[in-house]
C-alpha positions as CSV (number, residue, x, y, z in Angstrom):
1,M,-2.8,7.7,-11.5
2,S,-1.2,11.1,-12.0
3,D,-1.8,14.4,-13.7
4,D,-0.1,17.7,-14.4
5,L,-2.2,20.3,-12.6
6,S,0.4,21.7,-10.2
7,P,0.7,25.5,-10.3
8,R,2.9,27.3,-12.7
9,D,5.2,30.2,-12.1
10,A,3.6,33.6,-12.3
11,R,4.3,35.5,-15.5
12,P,4.5,39.3,-14.9
13,G,2.6,41.4,-17.3
14,R,0.1,38.6,-18.3
15,D,-2.5,39.1,-15.5
16,H,-4.6,41.3,-17.8
17,I,-4.7,38.8,-20.6
18,P,-7.8,36.6,-20.6
19,Q,-7.0,32.9,-20.2
20,T,-8.5,30.6,-22.8
21,V,-9.2,26.9,-23.1
22,D,-8.9,24.8,-26.2
23,V,-12.3,23.3,-27.1
24,L,-11.5,19.7,-28.2
25,F,-15.1,18.5,-28.4
26,P,-17.2,19.7,-30.1
27,A,-14.2,21.0,-32.1
28,G,-14.0,24.8,-31.9
29,A,-11.8,27.8,-31.4
30,A,-10.2,28.6,-28.0
31,V,-12.5,30.6,-25.8
32,P,-12.3,32.3,-22.4
33,V,-13.8,30.3,-19.5
34,E,-16.7,32.8,-19.2
35,E,-17.7,32.2,-22.8
36,L,-17.4,28.4,-22.3
37,L,-19.8,28.5,-19.4
38,K,-22.3,30.6,-21.3
39,Q,-22.3,28.1,-24.1
40,L,-23.4,25.4,-21.7
41,A,-26.3,27.4,-20.3
42,G,-28.9,25.8,-22.6
43,D,-32.0,23.7,-22.2
44,P,-31.8,21.2,-19.3
45,L,-31.5,17.5,-19.8
46,Q,-33.3,14.7,-17.9
47,V,-31.8,11.7,-16.0
48,G,-31.6,9.0,-18.7
49,D,-32.3,11.5,-21.5
50,E,-33.0,9.5,-24.6
51,R,-31.0,11.8,-26.8
52,I,-27.9,11.3,-24.7
53,K,-28.5,7.5,-24.5
54,E,-28.7,7.3,-28.3
55,F,-25.5,9.3,-28.7
56,L,-23.6,7.2,-26.2
57,A,-24.8,3.9,-27.7
58,A,-23.8,5.0,-31.2
59,F,-20.4,6.1,-29.9
60,G,-20.0,2.7,-28.2
61,R,-20.8,0.8,-31.4
62,R,-18.1,2.8,-33.3
63,L,-15.5,1.9,-30.6
64,L,-16.2,-1.8,-31.3
65,R,-15.3,-1.6,-35.0
66,P,-12.7,-4.3,-35.6
67,A,-10.1,-2.0,-37.0
68,L,-10.2,0.4,-34.0
69,A,-10.4,-2.5,-31.5
70,R,-7.4,-4.2,-33.0
71,R,-5.4,-0.9,-32.8
72,H,-6.5,-0.1,-29.2
73,P,-8.0,-3.2,-27.5
74,E,-8.8,-1.3,-24.4
75,L,-11.5,0.6,-26.3
76,G,-13.4,-2.7,-26.8
77,S,-14.1,-2.7,-23.0
78,L,-15.3,0.9,-23.3
79,G,-17.6,0.1,-26.2
80,F,-19.1,-2.9,-24.3
81,F,-19.7,-0.7,-21.3
82,L,-21.7,1.7,-23.5
83,R,-24.0,-0.9,-25.1
84,P,-27.7,0.1,-25.0
85,S,-28.7,-2.6,-22.6
86,E,-26.1,-1.5,-20.1
87,L,-27.1,2.1,-20.4
88,A,-30.8,1.2,-19.8
89,R,-29.9,-0.9,-16.8
90,T,-27.9,1.9,-15.2
91,V,-30.9,4.2,-15.4
92,A,-33.4,1.6,-14.3
93,E,-31.4,0.7,-11.2
94,L,-31.8,4.3,-9.9
95,D,-35.6,3.9,-9.4
96,G,-36.6,4.6,-5.9
97,G,-39.0,6.6,-3.7
98,H,-37.7,10.0,-4.8
99,V,-37.6,12.1,-8.0
100,R,-34.0,11.9,-9.3
101,V,-32.7,15.0,-11.1
102,P,-29.3,16.0,-12.6
103,R,-26.8,17.5,-10.3
104,G,-25.9,20.4,-12.7
105,L,-22.5,21.3,-14.1
106,I,-19.8,18.6,-13.6
107,F,-16.1,19.4,-13.9
108,H,-14.0,16.3,-14.6
109,L,-10.2,16.2,-14.1
110,P,-9.1,12.8,-15.3
111,P,-5.5,11.5,-15.2
112,A,-3.1,11.5,-18.1
113,N,-1.8,8.0,-17.8
114,V,-5.1,6.1,-18.2
115,D,-6.7,7.5,-21.4
116,T,-10.1,5.8,-21.1
117,V,-11.0,6.9,-17.6
118,F,-12.4,10.3,-18.7
119,V,-15.0,8.6,-21.0
120,Y,-16.5,6.4,-18.2
121,S,-16.8,9.4,-15.8
122,W,-18.2,11.7,-18.5
123,A,-20.5,9.2,-20.0
124,L,-22.2,8.3,-16.7
125,S,-22.5,11.9,-15.8
126,A,-24.0,12.8,-19.2
127,L,-26.4,9.8,-18.9
128,M,-27.6,11.3,-15.7
129,G,-28.5,14.5,-17.5
130,N,-25.6,16.8,-16.5
131,R,-23.8,19.4,-18.4
132,N,-20.1,18.4,-18.4
133,V,-16.7,20.0,-18.8
134,V,-13.9,17.5,-19.1
135,R,-10.3,18.8,-18.9
136,L,-8.1,16.5,-20.9
137,S,-4.4,16.6,-20.1
138,P,-2.1,17.7,-22.8
139,R,0.0,14.6,-22.0
140,S,-2.9,12.3,-23.0
141,G,-1.8,9.8,-25.7
142,A,-3.0,8.1,-28.9
143,V,-6.0,6.4,-27.3
144,A,-7.4,9.7,-26.1
145,Q,-7.0,11.0,-29.7
146,A,-8.8,8.0,-31.1
147,I,-11.6,8.6,-28.7
148,L,-12.0,12.3,-29.7
149,E,-12.0,11.3,-33.4
150,T,-14.7,8.7,-32.7
151,L,-16.8,11.2,-30.7
152,H,-16.7,13.7,-33.6
153,E,-17.7,11.0,-36.0
154,T,-20.7,10.1,-33.8
155,L,-21.7,13.8,-33.3
156,A,-22.5,14.2,-36.9
157,A,-25.7,12.3,-36.6
158,A,-26.5,13.2,-33.0
159,D,-29.2,15.5,-31.6
160,P,-27.9,19.1,-31.2
161,V,-28.4,18.9,-27.5
162,V,-25.2,16.8,-27.2
163,A,-23.0,19.6,-28.7
164,A,-24.9,22.2,-26.6
165,T,-24.3,20.5,-23.2
166,Q,-21.0,18.6,-23.4
167,R,-17.5,20.0,-23.6
168,I,-14.0,18.4,-23.6
169,I,-11.3,21.0,-23.3
170,G,-7.6,21.2,-23.0
171,Y,-5.2,23.7,-21.3
172,H,-1.7,23.6,-19.9
173,R,-1.2,24.1,-16.2
174,C,-3.0,27.2,-15.1
175,D,-4.4,27.9,-11.7
176,E,-6.7,30.7,-13.0
177,L,-8.6,28.3,-15.3
178,T,-8.9,25.5,-12.8
179,A,-10.1,28.0,-10.2
180,A,-12.8,29.5,-12.5
181,L,-14.2,26.1,-13.5
182,S,-14.1,24.9,-9.9
183,A,-16.0,27.9,-8.7
184,A,-18.7,27.4,-11.4
185,C,-19.4,23.7,-11.0
186,D,-21.8,21.7,-8.9
187,L,-19.6,18.7,-8.6
188,R,-15.8,18.4,-9.2
189,V,-14.5,14.9,-10.1
190,V,-10.8,14.5,-9.6
191,W,-9.0,11.4,-10.9
192,G,-5.3,11.5,-10.1
193,G,-2.6,11.0,-7.6
194,D,-2.7,12.2,-4.0
195,T,-0.6,15.2,-5.0
196,A,-3.0,16.2,-7.8
197,V,-6.0,15.9,-5.5
198,R,-4.4,18.1,-2.9
199,E,-3.5,20.7,-5.6
200,I,-7.0,20.8,-7.0
201,R,-8.5,21.1,-3.5
202,R,-6.7,24.4,-3.1
203,H,-9.3,25.9,-5.4
204,P,-12.6,26.5,-3.6
205,L,-15.9,25.3,-4.7
206,A,-19.3,27.1,-4.4
207,P,-20.8,26.5,-1.0
208,H,-23.4,24.0,-2.3
209,A,-20.8,22.1,-4.5
210,R,-18.8,19.1,-3.5
211,D,-15.7,17.0,-4.5
212,L,-15.6,13.4,-5.7
213,T,-12.0,12.3,-5.6
214,F,-10.2,9.1,-6.8
215,P,-6.7,9.4,-5.4
216,D,-3.7,7.0,-5.5
217,R,-4.8,3.4,-5.1
218,S,-3.0,0.0,-5.4
219,S,-4.3,-3.5,-6.3
220,F,-3.3,-7.1,-6.1
221,A,-4.2,-10.6,-7.3
222,V,-4.9,-13.7,-5.2
223,M,-4.6,-17.2,-6.6
224,R,-5.4,-20.6,-5.1
225,A,-2.3,-22.7,-5.9
226,A,-4.1,-26.0,-5.9
227,A,-6.8,-24.6,-8.3
228,W,-4.2,-23.4,-10.7
229,L,-2.3,-26.7,-10.7
230,C,-5.6,-28.6,-11.3
231,A,-6.9,-26.4,-14.1
232,P,-6.7,-27.6,-17.7
233,R,-4.0,-26.1,-19.8
234,A,-6.6,-24.1,-21.9
235,A,-7.9,-22.5,-18.7
236,R,-4.4,-21.6,-17.5
237,V,-3.7,-19.9,-20.9
238,S,-6.9,-18.0,-20.6
239,I,-6.2,-16.8,-17.1
240,A,-2.6,-15.8,-18.1
241,E,-4.1,-13.8,-21.0
242,G,-6.5,-12.1,-18.7
243,F,-3.8,-11.2,-16.2
244,V,-1.7,-9.7,-19.0
245,N,-4.7,-7.6,-20.1
246,D,-5.1,-6.4,-16.5
247,T,-1.5,-5.3,-16.2
248,Y,0.1,-4.4,-19.6
249,W,-2.6,-2.3,-21.3
250,F,-1.7,0.8,-19.3
251,D,1.9,-0.2,-18.4
252,Q,0.6,-1.5,-15.1
253,A,0.0,2.2,-14.1
254,A,-3.8,1.9,-13.7
255,C,-4.9,1.9,-10.1
256,S,-6.7,-1.4,-10.6
257,S,-3.7,-3.2,-12.2
258,P,-2.3,-5.8,-9.7
259,R,1.3,-5.3,-8.5
260,T,1.5,-8.3,-6.1
261,V,0.3,-11.8,-6.6
262,F,-0.6,-13.7,-3.4
263,W,-0.6,-17.5,-3.7
264,V,-2.8,-19.4,-1.2
265,G,-1.8,-22.9,-0.2
266,D,1.0,-25.1,1.0
267,E,4.6,-24.1,0.1
268,D,5.3,-26.7,-2.5
269,D,2.0,-26.1,-4.4
270,C,2.5,-22.3,-4.3
271,E,6.0,-22.5,-5.7
272,A,5.0,-24.9,-8.5
273,A,1.9,-22.8,-9.3
274,R,3.9,-19.5,-9.3
275,A,6.6,-21.0,-11.7
276,D,4.0,-22.4,-14.1
277,F,1.9,-19.2,-14.0
278,T,5.0,-17.0,-14.7
279,G,5.9,-19.2,-17.7
280,H,2.4,-18.8,-19.1
281,V,2.4,-15.0,-18.6
282,S,5.9,-14.8,-20.2
283,R,4.6,-16.7,-23.3
284,V,1.6,-14.4,-23.6
285,V,3.7,-11.3,-23.4
286,T,6.2,-12.7,-26.0
287,V,3.4,-13.6,-28.4
288,R,1.8,-10.2,-28.2
289,G,5.2,-8.5,-28.7
290,W,5.1,-6.4,-25.5
291,G,8.4,-5.0,-24.4
292,V,9.9,-2.0,-22.6
293,D,12.5,0.5,-23.5
294,A,16.0,0.6,-22.1
295,A,15.1,3.3,-19.5
296,M,12.2,1.3,-18.2
297,A,14.3,-1.9,-18.1
298,V,16.9,-0.1,-15.9
299,E,14.2,1.3,-13.6
300,K,12.8,-2.2,-13.1
301,R,16.2,-3.5,-12.1
302,V,16.7,-0.6,-9.7
303,S,13.3,-1.1,-8.1
304,T,13.6,-4.9,-7.8
305,Y,17.2,-5.0,-6.6
306,G,16.3,-2.3,-4.1
307,L,13.7,-4.6,-2.5
308,A,16.4,-7.3,-2.3
309,A,18.9,-4.9,-0.8
310,D,16.3,-3.9,1.8
311,G,15.8,-7.6,2.8
312,L,12.2,-7.7,1.4
313,A,12.9,-10.1,-1.5
314,D,14.3,-13.6,-1.5
315,S,14.9,-13.7,-5.3
316,V,14.5,-11.6,-8.4
317,E,13.8,-13.2,-11.9
318,F,13.8,-11.4,-15.3
319,H,12.2,-12.9,-18.3
320,G,13.6,-10.5,-20.9
321,N,12.9,-6.8,-20.4
322,A,9.1,-7.2,-20.3
323,L,8.6,-9.4,-17.2
324,A,10.2,-9.2,-13.8
325,C,9.2,-11.4,-10.8
326,V,10.1,-10.8,-7.2
327,R,9.7,-13.5,-4.5
328,L,9.0,-11.6,-1.3
329,S,10.5,-12.7,1.9
330,A,7.1,-12.1,3.7
331,A,3.6,-11.3,2.5
332,A,3.6,-8.2,4.6
333,A,6.4,-6.8,2.4
334,A,4.0,-6.4,-0.6
335,P,4.8,-3.1,-2.3
336,R,2.1,-0.6,-3.0
337,R,4.3,1.6,-5.2
338,W,4.7,1.1,-8.9
339,L,7.9,-0.8,-9.6
340,G,7.9,-0.5,-13.4
341,A,5.8,-1.9,-16.2
342,G,5.6,-5.7,-16.0
343,T,7.0,-6.1,-12.5
344,F,5.2,-8.4,-10.1
345,A,5.9,-9.3,-6.5
346,H,4.8,-12.8,-5.3
347,A,4.1,-14.0,-1.8
348,R,2.5,-17.0,-0.1
349,L,-0.5,-17.1,2.3
350,E,-1.7,-20.1,4.2
351,S,-5.3,-19.0,3.9
352,L,-7.4,-16.3,2.3
353,A,-8.2,-14.9,5.8
354,E,-4.5,-13.8,6.2
355,L,-5.3,-10.9,3.8
356,V,-7.4,-9.2,6.5
357,A,-4.2,-8.2,8.4
358,L,-2.4,-7.2,5.3
359,V,-4.9,-5.0,3.4
360,E,-4.6,-1.2,3.6
361,R,-7.1,1.5,2.9
362,R,-5.5,2.4,-0.4
363,D,-6.0,-1.1,-1.7
364,Q,-8.6,-1.0,-4.4
365,T,-9.1,-4.1,-6.6
366,M,-8.5,-7.7,-5.7
367,T,-8.5,-10.0,-8.8
368,H,-8.9,-13.6,-7.9
369,F,-8.8,-17.2,-9.2
370,G,-9.9,-20.4,-7.5
371,F,-12.2,-19.0,-4.9
372,G,-16.0,-19.3,-4.5
373,K,-18.4,-16.4,-3.9
374,G,-19.0,-17.4,-0.3
375,E,-15.3,-17.2,0.5
376,L,-15.0,-13.8,-1.1
377,E,-18.0,-12.4,0.7
378,E,-16.6,-13.7,4.0
379,L,-13.4,-11.9,3.3
380,A,-15.2,-8.7,2.4
381,R,-17.1,-8.8,5.7
382,G,-13.8,-9.5,7.5
383,L,-12.1,-6.5,5.9
384,A,-15.0,-4.4,7.2
385,G,-14.1,-1.4,5.0
386,R,-10.4,-1.3,5.8
387,G,-9.7,-1.7,2.1
388,V,-10.5,-3.4,-1.2
389,D,-13.5,-2.0,-2.9
390,R,-13.6,-4.5,-5.8
391,M,-13.2,-8.3,-6.0
392,V,-13.3,-9.4,-9.6
393,P,-12.0,-12.4,-11.6
394,V,-8.5,-12.2,-13.1
395,G,-8.9,-10.5,-16.5
396,S,-11.6,-8.1,-15.2
397,A,-9.3,-5.6,-13.3
398,L,-9.9,-2.9,-15.9
399,S,-13.6,-3.6,-16.5
400,F,-15.3,-0.4,-15.4
401,H,-18.5,-0.6,-13.4
402,R,-20.9,2.1,-12.2
403,V,-19.8,1.4,-8.7
404,W,-16.1,2.4,-8.5
405,D,-13.9,2.7,-5.5
406,G,-17.0,1.9,-3.4
407,V,-18.9,4.9,-4.9
408,D,-22.1,4.6,-6.9
409,L,-21.3,7.1,-9.6
410,P,-24.8,7.5,-11.2
411,A,-26.1,8.3,-7.7
412,E,-23.3,10.8,-7.1
413,F,-24.1,12.5,-10.4
414,T,-27.7,13.1,-9.4
415,R,-29.8,14.8,-6.6
416,L,-32.9,13.5,-4.9
417,V,-36.1,15.5,-4.7
418,T,-38.5,14.4,-2.0
419,V,-42.1,14.7,-3.2
420,V,-44.9,14.0,-0.7
421,A,-48.5,14.1,-2.0
């Protein structure tokens, strides 16, 4: 993930001019930060506030409209996440021996390259009764615009408390604005690359406040070769479609999109399964019309041939501009960096347990096929926190959950009050 929050050059003569933010939701005129914060100082919400739940559920239903889902299929997952039963379950699972209350004012700084992340973060925080300010990057794309339009449609029939307590704003790089909002918040949520996190942390928080950060992460898939070869053709097609959804929706730039595929089994099975899997993926990509521009095609060739030049790859295959496959010389050579949209490294493992020595702390999601729950739980215990926060089936890499990067977000968005009678 990445963002554009690095400091800008000072502009002599502008220090006395109040800096303003563009209010994107609810739509309004640009205002100084001080005025924005005054607007949010209204009646408090409760954890699981029914007015917020109704708004989020109505918003989710609009995201599932066929016309919008066809145009932006990733919004279907978001709409499913916001269905009433899931919202109710999220609140119910917080029951415990304490009184749970909102944390306060939450300042969200989502990345520019995954347009839906800000909604998951904001929606869970709002559901927990918080006032929220979400800074949307000016580099956000068409999906973010579609989300804003749908939010405004939903707001028309919503309780006024939604407009009074929630803000999505925009501004170009400006230390003054980021510092002011950081100083005012009770929790700052930073989704971005390591550099963005370090830049944001330069701005101090109030003594009682804290940071919740989601820095650079990488992900991989692990497939049992024998299971793939034994699977019916329909199942292989379905898995290939899921893998394409995991990787191509955000140009493979999402932290949870796999970059390496580990094949587990003997050498002949792994090679046969890899070749058949690649063929299925290539057909799905072709049918869906995914491609890359000339600049990306060149970048992919530079990245993949670079691995070969460094002795890390035995072979490189291109299936048009949209799909590139690299056979690694050793599993330990698995790349964590982004090699270009639709570029996958492949390596063989004798057993699932070999991953224990290969996983790094920055590894986030492991998508899998052909393994039972017991095997996966044994691997999780063997990793002992060294890496991998999610193990989900192929096709579910981008499916958001309340627990993300090992963090229970609803719990982080609330405080506990001890009450002893």
